[in-house]
C-alpha positions as CSV (number, residue, x, y, z in Angstrom):
1,M,166.4,29.7,116.7
2,T,162.3,29.6,118.1
3,A,160.5,32.3,119.4
4,D,161.0,31.3,122.8
5,E,164.8,31.5,122.9
6,G,164.4,35.0,120.9
7,D,162.6,35.9,123.4
8,L,165.7,34.5,126.4
9,L,168.5,36.1,124.4
10,R,166.0,39.5,124.7
11,S,165.9,39.4,128.2
12,L,169.2,39.1,129.3
13,G,170.1,42.0,127.4
14,F,171.6,40.5,124.1
15,V,170.0,42.7,120.3
16,A,169.8,40.8,117.5
17,E,171.4,42.9,114.7
18,G,170.8,41.1,111.4
19,L,169.5,37.9,109.8
20,L,172.2,36.6,108.0
21,R,170.8,34.4,104.6
22,G,171.7,30.7,104.3
23,A,174.8,31.3,107.4
24,C,174.2,27.8,108.3
25,S,174.7,24.6,107.3
26,A,170.9,23.1,107.9
27,A,170.6,19.6,109.6
28,L,168.7,18.1,106.1
29,G,170.9,19.4,103.7
30,G,171.5,22.8,102.4
31,F,171.8,25.8,104.0
32,A,169.3,27.9,106.6
33,D,169.3,31.7,108.0
34,Q,170.8,32.4,111.3
35,T,169.9,35.3,113.3
36,I,173.2,37.3,114.7
37,W,173.0,38.8,118.2
38,S,174.9,40.3,120.6
39,M,175.8,41.9,123.9
40,L,178.5,44.9,125.0
41,R,180.1,45.1,128.0
42,A,178.4,48.2,129.3
43,D,175.1,46.4,128.9
44,W,176.7,43.1,130.9
45,L,178.1,45.0,133.5
46,T,174.7,46.3,134.5
47,N,172.8,43.1,134.4
48,A,172.8,41.3,137.4
49,L,172.8,37.8,136.6
50,P,176.3,35.7,137.8
51,R,179.5,35.4,135.8
52,P,180.8,32.4,134.5
53,E,184.1,31.5,133.9
54,R,185.9,32.8,130.7
55,G,187.1,30.8,128.2
56,V,186.7,28.2,125.7
57,A,184.1,25.9,126.6
58,S,184.4,22.1,127.4
59,G,185.2,20.3,124.1
60,Q,185.7,23.2,122.1
61,S,188.9,24.4,120.6
62,A,189.8,28.1,120.1
63,D,190.5,28.9,116.4
64,P,193.8,29.0,115.1
65,T,196.1,31.5,114.8
66,P,199.4,31.9,113.5
67,G,202.1,29.9,115.6
68,S,199.3,27.6,117.1
69,P,199.3,23.6,116.7
70,E,196.7,21.9,114.4
71,V,195.4,18.3,113.6
72,D,194.2,18.1,109.8
73,P,192.9,14.8,108.1
74,R,194.9,14.7,104.6
75,D,192.3,12.4,103.0
76,G,190.0,14.4,100.6
77,L,191.7,18.2,99.7
78,P,191.1,20.0,96.7
79,A,193.6,20.1,93.9
80,W,194.0,23.8,95.1
81,S,195.7,23.0,98.9
82,A,198.4,21.5,97.2
83,A,199.6,24.6,95.2
84,S,197.7,27.6,95.0
85,P,196.7,28.9,91.3
86,V,197.6,32.6,89.8
87,L,194.5,34.3,88.9
88,A,195.2,36.8,86.5
89,G,193.3,39.3,84.0
90,P,194.2,42.0,82.2
91,R,195.6,44.6,84.6
92,V,196.1,42.4,88.0
93,T,197.3,39.1,89.4
94,L,196.9,37.4,92.5
95,R,199.4,34.7,93.8
96,E,200.0,33.4,96.7
97,I,201.9,35.7,99.2
98,E,205.7,35.2,99.9
99,E,208.0,35.6,101.7
100,G,209.7,39.4,101.1
101,D,206.1,40.3,100.2
102,G,205.4,41.7,104.0
103,D,207.9,44.3,103.9
104,V,206.7,45.8,100.7
105,L,203.6,45.7,102.3
106,L,204.1,47.5,105.5
107,R,205.7,50.3,103.6
108,L,202.7,50.7,101.2
109,L,199.8,50.1,103.7
110,D,199.1,51.7,107.5
111,P,198.7,48.9,109.8
112,A,195.6,49.9,111.0
113,E,193.9,48.6,107.7
114,I,195.1,45.8,107.6
115,E,194.2,45.1,110.8
116,R,190.6,45.6,109.8
117,C,190.7,43.4,106.6
118,I,192.5,41.0,107.6
119,E,192.1,37.8,110.4
120,P,194.9,37.5,112.4
121,P,196.0,40.6,111.7
122,P,199.7,40.9,110.7
123,T,201.3,44.7,111.3
124,T,204.4,44.2,112.1
125,P,207.7,42.5,109.9
126,E,207.9,39.6,112.1
127,M,203.9,39.0,112.4
128,F,204.1,39.1,108.3
129,R,207.0,36.4,108.7
130,H,204.3,34.4,111.0
131,Y,201.3,35.4,108.8
132,I,202.6,34.3,105.4
133,A,203.4,30.6,107.2
134,W,200.2,30.3,109.4
135,A,198.6,31.4,105.2
136,R,200.4,28.2,103.3
137,R,199.5,25.7,106.2
138,Q,196.1,27.3,106.1
139,R,196.3,26.6,102.3
140,T,197.5,22.9,102.7
141,R,194.5,22.1,104.8
142,A,192.1,23.9,102.6
143,R,191.3,26.4,105.6
144,A,191.8,29.3,103.9
145,V,194.4,31.4,101.2
146,G,195.9,34.3,100.8
147,F,196.9,36.3,98.0
148,A,199.1,39.3,97.3
149,I,197.5,41.6,94.8
150,V,200.0,42.9,91.7
151,A,199.1,45.0,89.5
152,G,200.9,45.7,86.2
153,D,204.4,44.3,85.0
154,S,205.8,45.0,88.9
155,P,206.5,41.7,90.9
156,D,205.9,43.7,93.8
157,P,202.6,43.7,95.9
158,V,200.1,46.8,96.2
159,G,197.3,45.2,98.3
160,L,196.7,41.8,100.3
161,L,193.6,40.0,99.9
162,Q,192.9,37.0,102.5
163,V,189.4,33.9,101.8
164,R,188.8,32.0,104.5
165,S,186.3,29.4,105.6
166,V,183.8,30.0,107.9
167,G,183.0,26.7,109.5
168,P,184.3,23.2,109.0
169,D,184.3,23.8,105.4
170,F,184.0,26.3,102.4
171,G,180.0,26.4,101.9
172,V,180.2,30.1,104.3
173,A,184.0,31.9,103.5
174,E,184.4,35.3,104.8
175,W,186.9,37.7,103.0
176,G,188.7,41.0,103.1
177,I,191.2,43.0,100.8
178,V,193.7,46.0,101.5
179,L,194.9,48.4,98.6
180,A,197.9,50.9,98.5
181,P,196.4,54.6,98.8
182,A,197.5,55.1,95.0
183,W,195.8,52.4,93.7
184,R,192.0,53.0,95.6
185,G,189.8,54.9,93.2
186,T,191.4,52.8,89.7
187,G,189.4,50.5,89.2
188,L,191.6,48.0,90.6
189,F,189.0,46.7,93.0
190,E,186.9,45.6,90.7
191,D,189.4,43.8,88.5
192,V,190.6,42.1,91.8
193,L,186.7,41.1,92.9
194,S,185.9,39.8,89.2
195,L,189.1,37.5,90.0
196,I,188.4,36.3,93.3
197,A,185.1,35.9,92.9
198,S,185.0,33.3,90.0
199,F,187.1,31.5,92.5
200,V,185.4,31.5,95.2
201,F,182.4,30.6,94.0
202,D,183.6,28.1,90.6
203,T,186.6,26.3,92.5
204,L,186.4,26.9,96.6
205,G,182.4,26.3,95.7
206,V,181.6,28.6,98.6
207,H,177.8,29.0,98.6
208,R,178.2,32.1,100.7
209,L,180.6,35.1,100.3
210,E,180.8,38.1,103.8
211,A,182.7,40.5,103.9
212,R,183.1,43.4,106.7
213,T,183.5,47.6,106.3
214,S,183.0,50.3,107.7
215,H,179.4,52.6,106.7
216,F,182.1,54.7,106.0
217,N,183.9,53.3,103.6
218,A,181.7,54.3,100.6
219,A,183.5,53.1,97.4
220,V,183.7,49.6,99.3
221,T,180.3,48.9,99.6
222,A,178.9,50.0,96.3
223,T,181.3,47.8,94.6
224,L,179.7,45.2,97.3
225,R,176.3,46.5,95.6
226,R,176.9,46.1,92.1
227,M,178.6,42.3,93.2
228,G,175.1,41.7,94.2
229,A,176.0,41.7,98.0
230,M,173.4,42.9,100.5
231,K,173.7,44.2,104.0
232,E,172.5,41.9,106.1
233,A,174.1,43.1,109.7
234,S,175.2,46.3,112.0
235,L,177.4,45.2,114.5
236,R,177.6,47.2,117.1
237,A,181.1,48.4,118.6
238,S,182.5,45.2,116.9
239,F,186.1,46.8,115.9
240,P,188.3,48.3,118.2
241,A,190.6,51.2,115.9
242,H,191.8,54.6,117.6
243,G,191.4,53.6,121.0
244,E,187.4,53.1,120.8
245,Y,185.1,50.3,119.3
246,Q,183.5,51.3,116.4
247,D,180.9,50.0,114.3
248,D,181.0,47.4,111.4
249,E,178.5,46.5,108.5
250,L,177.9,42.7,107.8
251,W,177.7,42.5,103.7
252,A,177.2,39.2,102.2
253,V,176.3,37.6,98.7
254,T,175.3,34.0,97.4
255,D,176.1,32.1,94.0
256,R,173.2,32.4,92.7
257,E,173.3,35.6,93.7
258,W,176.7,36.4,92.0
259,R,176.0,34.1,88.8
260,R,172.7,36.0,88.4
261,R,174.3,39.7,88.8
262,T,177.4,38.6,86.2
263,G,175.7,36.4,83.8
264,K,177.7,33.2,84.4
265,G,174.2,31.2,84.8
266,G,172.6,29.6,87.9
267,A,168.6,29.6,88.7
268,A,167.5,32.7,90.0
269,A,167.7,32.9,94.2
């Protein structure tokens, strides 16, 4: 974006909320930085400019949600899209979410927490059934993968994790995780993070991994820092909760930063 374009957005009432490192594909290859801008409804209502019609612009399609028809070519898809791998560590296993997991997770988790971490949010038994079918379709199209988090010897999940592509491929991805309260503060989150990061960067080939979290969640932000992630933006009034919109933070880590932090090779950024 040029300086003139930035000045134009500011004149319309937009606010620059952060600089996203390597967040979009560059025309000549590689990845370029991107500034994230936003305008709040209150600012828009006080703006005297004429209102355009709402809706998806011509030539664009809305982000697919459970039950939406999609067209996706089958050529050149990676091996993991045919069958989701099982990621196993000493204390935790990540397996593809299955029929029946939804009922267990709804007994353990607050639907509001699922809504904050997983998109689209499955917060009822019926929504979970649709979500599981959607997640499997997205996996077969190499667009997303959903994992149930299983601890110890029990087959029942204690949490839910999702990684999905942002854009046409997995160059940039977003992830969300929610754990049952009994497992928070036990070190399980770090174990899950180690497993999923290796899968994301080594198997999916992700260049940049994003996460959104509340600044109130000190444990998660501390773990993101240990992973090598950086806070890149404060997203004003971006998450609806308890009848009002709350701020979110956008964190990101690149493959180089993760490999450097974990000693898994790769040049310094």
